[in-house]
ChimeraX commands (.cxc) that place a marker at each C-alpha (Angstrom):
marker #1 position 24.12,-34.04,-21.11 radius 0.5
marker #1 position 20.55,-35.48,-21.89 radius 0.5
marker #1 position 20.68,-37.53,-18.71 radius 0.5
marker #1 position 21.38,-34.50,-16.61 radius 0.5
marker #1 position 18.57,-32.54,-18.25 radius 0.5
marker #1 position 16.23,-35.32,-17.64 radius 0.5
marker #1 position 17.20,-35.51,-13.87 radius 0.5
marker #1 position 16.58,-31.83,-13.78 radius 0.5
marker #1 position 13.16,-32.01,-14.96 radius 0.5
marker #1 position 12.07,-35.16,-12.89 radius 0.5
marker #1 position 13.51,-33.76,-9.51 radius 0.5
marker #1 position 10.91,-32.92,-7.05 radius 0.5
marker #1 position 13.32,-30.49,-5.10 radius 0.5
marker #1 position 12.56,-27.43,-7.35 radius 0.5
marker #1 position 8.72,-28.06,-6.88 radius 0.5
marker #1 position 8.99,-28.26,-3.36 radius 0.5
marker #1 position 10.87,-25.07,-2.95 radius 0.5
marker #1 position 8.23,-23.23,-5.08 radius 0.5
marker #1 position 5.49,-24.52,-3.02 radius 0.5
marker #1 position 7.24,-23.45,0.13 radius 0.5
marker #1 position 7.95,-19.90,-1.60 radius 0.5
marker #1 position 4.20,-19.62,-2.46 radius 0.5
marker #1 position 3.19,-20.34,1.14 radius 0.5
marker #1 position 5.56,-17.95,2.77 radius 0.5
marker #1 position 4.21,-15.36,0.17 radius 0.5
marker #1 position 0.71,-16.15,1.24 radius 0.5
marker #1 position 1.41,-15.89,4.71 radius 0.5
marker #1 position 3.21,-12.50,4.33 radius 0.5
marker #1 position 0.18,-11.17,2.29 radius 0.5
marker #1 position -2.12,-12.44,5.20 radius 0.5
marker #1 position -0.09,-10.66,7.78 radius 0.5
marker #1 position 0.13,-7.43,6.01 radius 0.5
marker #1 position -3.55,-7.43,5.58 radius 0.5
marker #1 position -4.20,-8.31,9.56 radius 0.5
marker #1 position -1.60,-5.67,10.27 radius 0.5
marker #1 position -3.27,-2.96,8.25 radius 0.5
marker #1 position -6.55,-3.72,10.01 radius 0.5
marker #1 position -5.05,-3.53,13.48 radius 0.5
marker #1 position -3.18,-0.14,12.51 radius 0.5
marker #1 position -6.47,1.42,11.34 radius 0.5
marker #1 position -8.38,0.43,14.42 radius 0.5
marker #1 position -5.56,1.53,16.56 radius 0.5
marker #1 position -5.42,4.84,14.78 radius 0.5
marker #1 position -9.09,5.35,15.30 radius 0.5
marker #1 position -8.80,4.64,19.19 radius 0.5
marker #1 position -5.82,7.02,19.74 radius 0.5
marker #1 position -7.40,9.69,17.88 radius 0.5
marker #1 position -10.70,9.27,19.92 radius 0.5
marker #1 position -8.61,9.29,23.01 radius 0.5
marker #1 position -6.68,12.39,21.97 radius 0.5
marker #1 position -10.08,14.19,21.24 radius 0.5
marker #1 position -11.20,13.45,24.61 radius 0.5
marker #1 position -8.25,14.69,26.24 radius 0.5
marker #1 position -8.20,17.84,24.34 radius 0.5
marker #1 position -12.04,18.27,25.17 radius 0.5
marker #1 position -11.37,18.07,28.87 radius 0.5
marker link #1:1,2 radius 0.2
marker link #1:2,3 radius 0.2
marker link #1:3,4 radius 0.2
marker link #1:4,5 radius 0.2
marker link #1:5,6 radius 0.2
marker link #1:6,7 radius 0.2
marker link #1:7,8 radius 0.2
marker link #1:8,9 radius 0.2
marker link #1:9,10 radius 0.2
marker link #1:10,11 radius 0.2
marker link #1:11,12 radius 0.2
marker link #1:12,13 radius 0.2
marker link #1:13,14 radius 0.2
marker link #1:14,15 radius 0.2
marker link #1:15,16 radius 0.2
marker link #1:16,17 radius 0.2
marker link #1:17,18 radius 0.2
marker link #1:18,19 radius 0.2
marker link #1:19,20 radius 0.2
marker link #1:20,21 radius 0.2
marker link #1:21,22 radius 0.2
marker link #1:22,23 radius 0.2
marker link #1:23,24 radius 0.2
marker link #1:24,25 radius 0.2
marker link #1:25,26 radius 0.2
marker link #1:26,27 radius 0.2
marker link #1:27,28 radius 0.2
marker link #1:28,29 radius 0.2
marker link #1:29,30 radius 0.2
marker link #1:30,31 radius 0.2
marker link #1:31,32 radius 0.2
marker link #1:32,33 radius 0.2
marker link #1:33,34 radius 0.2
marker link #1:34,35 radius 0.2
marker link #1:35,36 radius 0.2
marker link #1:36,37 radius 0.2
marker link #1:37,38 radius 0.2
marker link #1:38,39 radius 0.2
marker link #1:39,40 radius 0.2
marker link #1:40,41 radius 0.2
marker link #1:41,42 radius 0.2
marker link #1:42,43 radius 0.2
marker link #1:43,44 radius 0.2
marker link #1:44,45 radius 0.2
marker link #1:45,46 radius 0.2
marker link #1:46,47 radius 0.2
marker link #1:47,48 radius 0.2
marker link #1:48,49 radius 0.2
marker link #1:49,50 radius 0.2
marker link #1:50,51 radius 0.2
marker link #1:51,52 radius 0.2
marker link #1:52,53 radius 0.2
marker link #1:53,54 radius 0.2
marker link #1:54,55 radius 0.2
marker link #1:55,56 radius 0.2
view
């Protein structure tokens, strides 16, 4: 039983999985921030187009 616990503690696989998880989370957050910025600019552009169409 003690040997099994020592193997688990010394295992690098768990640490690697956590690192990959953190990297994936960071990429997801960066993608959300980028998409929000694009969405904001896109909304402004379409609002301007709509205003121009309504004025003419």
